[in-house]
TORFITOR-473039 format. One record per residue (C-alpha): x, y, z. Coordinates in pm, whole numbers, padded with zeros to 5 digits, always signed. Example, Ala and Ser with C-alpha at 12.3 -4.5 7.8 and 13.67 -1.06 7.14 Angstrom:
2
+01230-00450+00780;+01367-00106+00714;
END
This chain:
269
-16705+09549-08561;-16429+09838-08452;-16264+09730-08174;-16134+09974-07891;-15786+10060-07786;-15681+09930-07407;-15744+10165-07166;-15418+10240-06937;-15248+10417-06657;-14913+10513-06552;-14805+10436-06208;-14551+10701-06067;-14343+10539-05834;-14238+10270-06095;-14146+10570-06303;-13916+10711-06070;-13779+10360-05973;-13698+10291-06345;-13516+10631-06421;-13320+10572-06060;-13204+10224-06196;-13101+10393-06511;-12929+10659-06324;-12744+10429-06100;-12626+10190-06398;-12498+10482-06590;-12338+10642-06288;-12152+10295-06217;-12069+10260-06594;-11919+10605-06612;-11715+10469-06303;-11616+10205-06444;-11504+10342-06788;-11212+10528-06579;-11081+10168-06518;-11087+10044-06877;-10823+10263-06966;-10789+10442-07322;-10679+10189-07539;-10780+09804-07463;-10445+09643-07400;-10462+09412-07117;-10642+09153-06903;-10724+09431-06644;-10888+09645-06923;-11100+09343-07043;-11231+09308-06697;-11349+09639-06672;-11506+09625-06996;-11654+09339-06913;-11760+09494-06593;-11900+09809-06760;-12095+09611-07021;-12275+09399-06740;-12378+09688-06556;-12497+09907-06815;-12646+09681-07020;-12852+09471-06675;-12894+09831-06611;-13072+09942-06900;-13258+09564-06870;-13380+09592-06518;-13501+09967-06593;-13697+09864-06896;-13889+09586-06731;-13954+09842-06435;-14074+10051-06654;-14338+09805-06816;-14456+09753-06460;-14550+10147-06455;-14795+10057-06759;-15090+09958-06569;-15387+09801-06743;-15706+09609-06617;-15600+09320-06788;-15475+08967-06716;-15066+08993-06802;-14801+08804-06744;-14397+08752-06875;-14258+08488-07054;-13933+08399-06866;-13703+08282-07171;-13755+08569-07356;-13707+08833-07049;-13344+08652-06995;-13292+08651-07341;-13332+09025-07371;-13081+09079-07095;-12844+08892-07253;-12908+09081-07571;-12816+09403-07407;-12496+09291-07268;-12397+09085-07610;-12419+09459-07784;-12283+09698-07514;-11973+09488-07489;-11850+09505-07842;-11961+09867-07883;-11687+09949-07594;-11439+09724-07773;-11504+09968-08075;-11458+10255-07886;-11172+10168-07702;-10959+09989-07992;-10819+10293-08127;-10765+10640-08152;-11091+10841-08096;-11283+10933-08418;-11663+11058-08503;-11641+10745-08716;-11568+10509-08472;-11813+10653-08229;-12077+10637-08456;-11990+10284-08525;-12012+10190-08162;-12316+10417-08082;-12486+10216-08404;-12396+09867-08220;-12496+09965-07864;-12798+10139-07967;-12957+09840-08183;-12876+09631-07887;-13105+09854-07658;-13379+09863-07942;-13347+09475-07960;-13357+09432-07567;-13635+09657-07567;-13866+09519-07828;-13750+09148-07765;-13886+09231-07363;-14212+09365-07512;-14268+09039-07686;-14218+08867-07353;-14518+09089-07239;-14844+08876-07265;-15198+09012-07266;-15474+08760-07361;-15736+08917-07584;-15549+09185-07719;-15380+09249-08030;-15089+09479-08104;-15018+09752-08301;-14731+09925-08399;-14710+10344-08400;-14421+10360-08655;-14314+10752-08590;-14278+10651-08222;-14093+10307-08291;-13843+10550-08549;-13823+10794-08269;-13726+10505-08009;-13461+10416-08277;-13308+10742-08303;-13300+10813-07932;-13143+10506-07861;-12853+10549-08122;-12819+10927-07996;-12798+10841-07645;-12591+10566-07696;-12326+10781-07884;-12368+11020-07593;-12300+10750-07327;-12010+10657-07525;-11861+11001-07561;-11865+11066-07211;-11713+10716-07165;-11417+10836-07412;-11390+11164-07201;-11368+11035-06863;-11046+10783-07023;-10851+11108-07171;-10607+11354-07047;-10859+11622-06963;-10988+11365-06743;-10654+11317-06573;-10599+11704-06527;-10945+11732-06303;-10968+11669-05911;-11164+11376-05776;-11430+11648-05665;-11471+11772-06031;-11481+11428-06192;-11731+11300-05931;-11935+11628-06009;-11925+11551-06397;-12031+11201-06338;-12302+11261-06106;-12424+11537-06367;-12378+11293-06668;-12562+10983-06499;-12895+11233-06451;-12874+11301-06817;-12808+10973-06922;-13120+10837-06714;-13358+11048-06906;-13203+10972-07234;-13251+10590-07150;-13606+10612-06974;-13672+10873-07269;-13582+10588-07523;-13791+10310-07325;-14106+10526-07307;-14122+10602-07641;-14093+10281-07754;-14353+10214-07505;-14586+10473-07709;-14473+10285-08028;-14680+09951-07909;-15057+09983-07881;-15313+09721-07735;-15619+09659-07925;-15891+09479-07743;-16012+09198-07965;-16181+08972-07723;-16297+09113-07421;-16395+08747-07262;-16011+08653-07268;-15918+08993-07126;-16131+08960-06838;-15997+08617-06699;-15720+08652-06432;-15416+08489-06520;-15260+08247-06308;-14898+08354-06448;-14599+08544-06349;-14671+08808-06063;-14527+09095-06270;-14539+09336-05922;-14305+09096-05789;-14088+09022-06073;-14049+09426-06134;-13901+09430-05780;-13693+09106-05805;-13544+09275-06099;-13486+09603-05938;-13326+09410-05599;-13079+09228-05833;-12995+09522-06033;-12863+09703-05746;-12683+09406-05609;-12509+09441-05929;-12450+09764-05907;-12323+09695-05541;-12081+09445-05668;-11952+09703-05922;-11908+09971-05655;-11728+09684-05398;-11492+09655-05689;-11401+09987-05776;-11309+10053-05393;-11101+09742-05375;-10918+09869-05718;-10901+10223-05533;-10756+10045-05224;-10469+09861-05442;-10389+10215-05590;-10631+10191-05887;-10736+10556-05872;-10763+10724-06193;-10481+10945-06148;-10262+10640-06097;-10402+10459-06437;-10186+10381-06738;-10415+10507-07004;-10153+10319-07261;-09925+10428-07442;-09963+10144-07713;-10154+10418-07921;-09864+10650-07923;
END
């Protein structure tokens, strides 16, 4: 007997929310990039790198799970909490060393490629481990390898583009720009990064297809996690995290820590 693929729809409001989270996380990570400095040499730089990794890593993680809620099916679904938490840790655990590689010496394409590969690997691992937390009784998971490969390429490419922007905002070019010019650059870059991040997610979603193998189990209501509430909680926590990042930036600016006043590190000279 040949089984049918599970029918699904996409909820536009969740798609927009996932994009908004991706853009907000991207903007704040770009803002924090200017605080990290060009060379990783001090405790202050370490603080900003950690903050940047947390905001970007958990921002992508939150976008992923809100994006999953856009995937609407007439079936019982639930999320595994331990795997969900682990997937968020994975994102941060890869983004931070990628930033360290980027800032640990003179900027080169080789360094950018290595850092991009590390961050991209983390995003891919976060996405597919997060999908492993998504439980749907009565179905069997199938993989579209073309979409899977495309999602990996997009993840690495998007990571390299993001890291290049981070480098640009800690370069001499950034010091020559006005605050208004830099703000416009960050807004535009965040919008583009948001497209890349969400593009990777939804390409990754297309790589995983659910085949119905037991219609009886498929129709039983789950007593598991309320995934709608879960998505909203993730969104709120993400914006709180970004709000803390905004507060940190404003406090730093109040102490005279704006980009124009930063020492970008003479250790590389």
